C-alpha positions in Angstrom: 114.9 80.9 -67.9 116.9 79.0 -65.5 115.4 81.0 -62.5 111.8 80.2 -64.1 112.4 76.4 -64.1 113.9 76.5 -60.4 111.0 79.0 -59.2 108.5 76.0 -61.2 110.4 73.0 -59.5 110.8 74.8 -56.2 106.8 75.2 -56.3 106.4 71.5 -57.6 107.8 69.9 -54.4 106.1 72.2 -52.1 102.9 72.0 -53.8 103.5 67.9 -53.9 104.7 68.4 -49.8 101.8 69.9 -49.1 99.6 67.1 -50.6 101.7 64.5 -48.9 100.8 66.1 -46.0 97.2 65.6 -46.1 97.3 62.3 -46.7 95.5 60.2 -44.3 98.2 57.7 -43.1 96.5 54.3 -42.1 97.4 51.1 -40.8 95.9 47.4 -40.1 97.4 45.9 -36.7 96.1 43.0 -35.9 96.6 39.6 -34.0 95.8 36.2 -35.6 96.1 32.8 -33.5 95.5 30.5 -36.4 95.6 32.6 -39.7 92.1 33.3 -40.7 92.2 37.1 -39.3 95.8 37.3 -41.0 94.1 36.8 -44.1 91.2 39.4 -43.3 94.2 41.8 -42.2 96.3 41.6 -45.8 93.4 42.0 -47.6 92.3 45.3 -45.8 95.8 46.5 -46.0 96.0 45.8 -49.7 92.9 47.0 -50.9 93.6 50.6 -48.4 96.9 50.8 -49.4 97.5 50.9 -46.0 100.7 49.6 -43.8 100.4 46.4 -42.0 101.6 45.7 -38.4 101.6 41.8 -36.7 100.6 41.8 -33.1 103.2 38.8 -31.9 102.6 37.6 -28.8 106.0 36.8 -26.6 104.6 33.3 -26.0 102.9 31.6 -29.1 99.7 30.3 -28.8 99.7 26.9 -29.4 96.4 24.8 -30.1 96.0 23.7 -26.8 96.3 27.3 -25.3 93.3 27.5 -27.9 91.4 25.1 -26.6 88.1 27.0 -25.7 86.2 23.6 -24.3 89.2 23.5 -21.5 88.6 25.7 -18.8 92.4 25.3 -18.1 93.6 26.3 -21.0 95.4 29.7 -22.1 92.4 31.6 -24.3 89.7 30.6 -21.0 91.8 31.7 -18.5 93.1 34.9 -19.7 89.5 35.7 -20.9 87.9 35.0 -17.6 90.7 37.5 -15.9 89.7 40.7 -16.4 93.5 41.9 -15.6 95.3 39.6 -18.2 97.9 41.2 -20.5 99.6 39.1 -22.7 102.9 40.3 -23.5 103.9 41.3 -26.8 107.1 40.9 -28.6 107.2 43.7 -31.1 106.0 47.4 -31.5 105.1 50.1 -34.3 105.3 54.0 -33.8 102.0 55.3 -34.2 102.4 58.8 -34.5 102.9 58.9 -37.9 99.2 57.5 -38.7 95.6 59.1 -39.0 93.6 55.7 -39.1 94.3 52.9 -37.1 92.7 49.3 -38.0 92.9 46.7 -35.1 91.7 43.6 -36.4 91.6 40.5 -34.2 89.4 36.8 -33.5 86.6 37.3 -31.1 87.0 35.1 -28.2 83.6 34.9 -26.6 82.2 38.5 -27.3 85.2 40.1 -26.8 89.0 41.0 -28.6 91.6 38.7 -27.1 94.0 40.1 -24.1 96.8 40.6 -26.3 94.9 42.8 -28.4 93.5 45.2 -25.1 98.0 44.9 -24.6 98.3 46.7 -27.6 95.8 49.6 -27.3 96.9 49.9 -23.8 100.9 50.5 -24.8 100.2 52.5 -27.9 99.0 56.1 -27.8 95.9 56.7 -29.8 95.0 60.0 -28.8 92.8 61.8 -31.7 93.3 58.9 -34.1 90.7 57.0 -35.8 89.7 53.4 -34.7 87.7 51.2 -36.6 87.7 47.8 -35.2 87.9 44.3 -37.2 86.7 41.1 -36.3 86.8 37.4 -37.7 84.4 35.2 -35.6 83.2 31.1 -35.5 80.1 32.3 -34.6 79.6 34.7 -31.6 80.0 38.1 -33.9 81.8 41.6 -32.9 80.1 41.5 -29.5 80.9 44.7 -27.6 84.1 44.1 -28.1 84.6 47.4 -30.2 83.6 49.3 -28.0 85.5 47.9 -25.3 88.7 48.5 -26.8 88.0 51.8 -27.4 87.7 52.3 -23.8 90.8 51.1 -23.2 92.3 52.8 -26.1 92.4 56.2 -24.2 91.7 59.4 -26.8 90.9 56.7 -29.9 88.0 58.0 -31.8 86.1 55.5 -32.9 84.9 55.2 -36.3 82.8 51.7 -35.9 83.1 47.8 -36.1 82.2 45.2 -38.0 82.7 40.9 -38.2 84.5 39.6 -41.6 84.8 36.2 -42.9 88.6 35.5 -43.0 87.8 35.5 -46.8 85.9 38.6 -47.3 87.3 40.3 -50.7 89.1 43.2 -50.5 86.6 45.8 -51.9 84.1 44.9 -49.5 86.2 45.7 -46.5 86.9 48.7 -48.5 83.7 50.2 -48.8 83.1 49.6 -45.0 86.2 51.2 -44.0 85.4 53.6 -46.6 82.3 55.0 -45.7 82.5 55.3 -42.2 86.0 57.2 -42.1 84.3 60.0 -44.5 
């Protein structure tokens, strides 16, 4: 009887381990300069049961840095410089994730250059990439496909603009639909 119980317990552990390995692990990585994209990213992570990672710049963006009306502001200069790659203060090991969702604000139809830094510094080979953005009016643009071109080996599954106040149900429905 004791051997039977041990065998059943061992079998259950092995089955649980096999099921755990089949689970597709997801992370939402986000950059937010004003808090709008942060709200979207937290909503998405919560709705999906995903991990959450903030992309933190070494040099935080000030209000003056974000003044897109000023041609000398940091965001305008970075946007106009194709080679600009602002430094990131933190990192994440993406090796355990199958799905990487990258959330960011739209700046002139593109992701901020710090998001390019993120996708270029991380190995996204063979990972499903989904892009989510918030925008004051310019929309997703070519930002998702452009990021995928810089995320060598990533499999772009789709991208969409959401309001910062989007519901978890709305975001989950979209992501579940494209990751099928």
